C-alpha positions as semicolon CSV with decimal commas, in nm:
position;residue;x (nm);y (nm);z (nm)
1;M;1,963;-0,197;-2,720
2;I;2,068;-0,153;-2,358
3;G;1,765;0,068;-2,306
4;I;1,534;-0,204;-2,440
5;L;1,694;-0,462;-2,209
6;I;1,641;-0,230;-1,911
7;I;1,275;-0,180;-2,008
8;L;1,231;-0,558;-2,039
9;F;1,378;-0,609;-1,692
10;I;1,152;-0,341;-1,540
11;S;0,855;-0,492;-1,726
12;W;0,933;-0,837;-1,586
13;A;0,958;-0,694;-1,234
14;L;0,628;-0,506;-1,265
15;L;0,446;-0,808;-1,405
16;Y;0,580;-1,036;-1,133
17;L;0,504;-0,797;-0,849
18;A;0,158;-0,697;-0,972
19;E;0,027;-1,016;-1,130
20;R;0,281;-1,292;-1,063
21;K;0,320;-1,320;-1,440
22;S;0,620;-1,338;-1,673
23;L;0,702;-1,146;-1,990
24;L;0,531;-1,422;-2,188
25;V;0,191;-1,258;-2,124
26;L;0,301;-0,979;-2,358
27;G;0,311;-1,223;-2,649
28;I;0,674;-1,145;-2,727
29;V;0,777;-1,495;-2,834
30;P;0,765;-1,513;-3,216
31;N;0,541;-1,772;-3,378
32;R;0,364;-1,797;-3,712
33;K;0,049;-1,621;-3,597
34;R;0,233;-1,333;-3,433
35;L;0,462;-1,285;-3,732
36;Q;0,151;-1,267;-3,951
37;Q;0,002;-1,007;-3,718
38;L;0,322;-0,804;-3,729
39;G;0,333;-0,827;-4,110
40;I;-0,033;-0,728;-4,151
41;G;0,016;-0,427;-3,923
42;F;0,331;-0,320;-4,107
43;L;0,168;-0,354;-4,449
44;L;-0,146;-0,164;-4,346
45;T;0,026;0,146;-4,209
46;S;0,288;0,146;-4,486
47;L;0,013;0,152;-4,748
48;L;-0,176;0,423;-4,562
49;C;0,136;0,637;-4,542
50;L;0,208;0,581;-4,913
51;S;-0,151;0,681;-4,992
52;V;-0,112;1,011;-4,806
53;Q;0,209;1,086;-4,995
54;F;0,063;0,995;-5,337
55;L;-0,240;1,210;-5,261
56;E;-0,005;1,501;-5,209
57;I;0,162;1,431;-5,543
58;N;-0,168;1,445;-5,730
59;L;-0,316;1,747;-5,553
60;K;-0,006;1,960;-5,505
61;S;0,221;1,841;-5,787
62;T;0,494;1,780;-5,535
63;K;0,814;1,670;-5,703
64;W;0,999;1,377;-5,555
65;L;1,348;1,265;-5,636
66;L;1,519;0,936;-5,573
67;N;1,817;0,990;-5,345
68;K;2,110;0,894;-5,566
69;E;2,342;0,877;-5,267
70;I;2,133;0,623;-5,078
71;E;2,305;0,297;-4,992
72;L;2,173;-0,032;-4,854
73;N;2,390;0,017;-4,546
74;L;2,219;0,349;-4,469
75;I;1,871;0,204;-4,525
76;L;1,946;-0,080;-4,284
77;R;2,080;0,166;-4,025
78;M;1,768;0,380;-4,053
79;L;1,545;0,071;-4,032
80;F;1,732;-0,042;-3,721
81;W;1,684;0,300;-3,562
82;D;1,311;0,293;-3,643
83;L;1,284;-0,059;-3,502
84;K;1,459;0,033;-3,176
85;S;1,246;0,342;-3,121
86;V;0,924;0,154;-3,199
87;I;1,004;-0,141;-2,971
88;T;1,097;0,100;-2,692
89;E;0,769;0,292;-2,717
90;E;0,560;-0,023;-2,754
91;L;0,714;-0,184;-2,448
92;I;0,639;0,130;-2,249
93;F;0,287;0,205;-2,371
94;R;0,157;-0,133;-2,491
95;G;0,359;-0,361;-2,269
96;A;0,354;-0,450;-1,900
97;L;0,183;-0,131;-1,786
98;L;-0,107;-0,174;-2,027
99;Y;-0,142;-0,542;-1,934
100;I;-0,157;-0,454;-1,564
101;L;-0,403;-0,168;-1,624
102;I;-0,634;-0,401;-1,816
103;Q;-0,616;-0,663;-1,543
104;K;-0,679;-0,413;-1,263
105;L;-0,920;-0,165;-1,423
106;G;-1,068;-0,349;-1,720
107;K;-1,005;-0,336;-2,094
108;L;-1,169;-0,001;-2,175
109;K;-1,018;0,200;-1,889
110;G;-0,674;0,046;-1,943
111;I;-0,675;0,130;-2,314
112;I;-0,799;0,486;-2,253
113;I;-0,529;0,556;-1,992
114;S;-0,263;0,414;-2,225
115;S;-0,381;0,622;-2,520
116;I;-0,394;0,943;-2,310
117;A;-0,039;0,880;-2,190
118;F;0,076;0,820;-2,549
119;G;-0,087;1,144;-2,665
120;I;0,083;1,345;-2,388
121;Y;0,416;1,175;-2,456
122;N;0,405;1,289;-2,818
123;W;0,389;1,654;-2,710
124;F;0,753;1,605;-2,622
125;T;0,852;1,401;-2,929
126;F;0,689;1,662;-3,157
127;E;0,852;1,939;-2,948
128;I;0,528;2,142;-2,929
129;L;0,489;2,183;-2,552
130;G;0,334;2,526;-2,487
131;S;0,173;2,562;-2,834
132;I;-0,193;2,502;-2,753
133;I;-0,344;2,431;-3,098
134;P;-0,066;2,193;-3,211
135;M;-0,084;2,023;-2,871
136;I;-0,458;1,959;-2,919
137;V;-0,411;1,835;-3,276
138;V;-0,124;1,602;-3,185
139;F;-0,296;1,477;-2,868
140;I;-0,609;1,377;-3,059
141;G;-0,418;1,217;-3,346
142;T;-0,157;1,027;-3,150
143;G;-0,410;0,945;-2,880
144;L;-0,631;0,780;-3,143
145;M;-0,330;0,596;-3,280
146;G;-0,236;0,486;-2,930
147;Y;-0,593;0,364;-2,875
148;A;-0,577;0,156;-3,195
149;F;-0,239;0,009;-3,097
150;A;-0,359;-0,070;-2,745
151;L;-0,681;-0,226;-2,874
152;S;-0,480;-0,449;-3,108
153;F;-0,269;-0,560;-2,811
154;S;-0,581;-0,638;-2,610
155;K;-0,748;-0,832;-2,891
156;T;-0,445;-1,033;-3,004
157;K;-0,289;-1,080;-2,658
158;S;0,043;-0,994;-2,818
159;I;0,263;-0,691;-2,874
160;A;0,338;-0,810;-3,231
161;M;0,060;-0,625;-3,415
162;P;0,117;-0,293;-3,232
163;I;0,485;-0,314;-3,327
164;G;0,393;-0,386;-3,690
165;L;0,141;-0,101;-3,706
166;H;0,385;0,143;-3,547
167;L;0,690;0,034;-3,749
168;G;0,510;0,041;-4,083
169;W;0,421;0,408;-4,039
170;N;0,754;0,518;-3,889
171;F;0,968;0,335;-4,144
172;T;0,770;0,473;-4,438
173;V;0,773;0,830;-4,306
174;N;1,130;0,836;-4,176
175;T;1,331;0,608;-4,404
176;I;1,141;0,615;-4,732
177;F;1,025;0,979;-4,727
178;S;1,321;1,129;-4,537
179;N;1,112;1,280;-4,259
180;G;1,307;1,149;-3,962
181;P;1,599;1,253;-3,742
182;L;1,852;1,056;-3,947
183;G;1,828;1,286;-4,248
184;N;1,786;1,193;-4,614
185;G;1,641;0,853;-4,688
186;I;1,525;0,691;-5,010
187;I;1,302;0,970;-5,150
188;L;1,361;1,345;-5,136
189;S;1,138;1,640;-5,216
190;E;1,261;1,955;-5,386
191;S;1,124;2,176;-5,109
192;N;1,256;1,941;-4,837
193;N;0,908;1,971;-4,683
194;I;0,724;1,654;-4,774
195;N;0,410;1,712;-4,568
196;S;0,217;2,040;-4,552
197;D;0,011;2,119;-4,244
198;W;-0,307;1,987;-4,404
199;F;-0,146;1,664;-4,516
200;S;0,005;1,626;-4,172
201;L;-0,350;1,654;-4,038
202;I;-0,459;1,370;-4,268
203;G;-0,177;1,159;-4,133
204;L;-0,250;1,256;-3,772
205;W;-0,630;1,219;-3,768
206;V;-0,765;1,029;-4,070
207;V;-0,508;0,749;-4,069
208;P;-0,553;0,662;-3,698
209;I;-0,931;0,646;-3,749
210;I;-0,885;0,403;-4,040
211;I;-0,648;0,190;-3,833
212;L;-0,888;0,192;-3,540
213;F;-1,178;0,074;-3,757
214;F;-0,956;-0,196;-3,906
215;V;-0,858;-0,324;-3,562
216;K;-1,216;-0,310;-3,434
217;L;-1,374;-0,483;-3,732
218;S;-1,106;-0,709;-3,876
219;V;-0,885;-0,829;-3,590
220;P;-1,040;-1,127;-3,411
221;Q;-1,050;-1,141;-3,032
222;N;-0,800;-1,392;-2,898
223;N;-0,941;-1,554;-2,588
């Protein structure tokens, strides 16, 4: 939480120095509309992630088991970890810097720069630096996802929907399907390898494209 507070302080300073604006321009104050946007984003990416996993069940006969040792306390801890990591990344990539880029360079250039930065950042989170093909695959996939998140920020004038979109995917992958750094979550697979390379590609490329089309076609522009 201290890290998030530091990022908020730096964001406030950048916004004030560059635009004479406050953190309110990021749409961080909860209201009914923003909570709806967060919920819609969370539901969309959760369902997309579930669809990828169920597709794997049907095509590969993957066997899943309910983790009998799972406890509510552990689920809440994993959710809190997902929430902290998502808020941190959203404040960095879809927060003050993106707002300033859009104001200075325009919507399209700002979103493209933000998505490129997000794609490069994920080379480090995926620990693939130096492996050319995985770097290309991850850059395209996470760059597209970053573009969709940034576009949703630009259209809604709020960070709420990007947080919902990001959290829905991360929580479903990490906490429900045990594919995160905190270990076993709600569902386990016998092989302990929930996603094959091809299904990872579906998650990395197809899902971001679906999200991008949803944001482009279904999210109204907030003027």
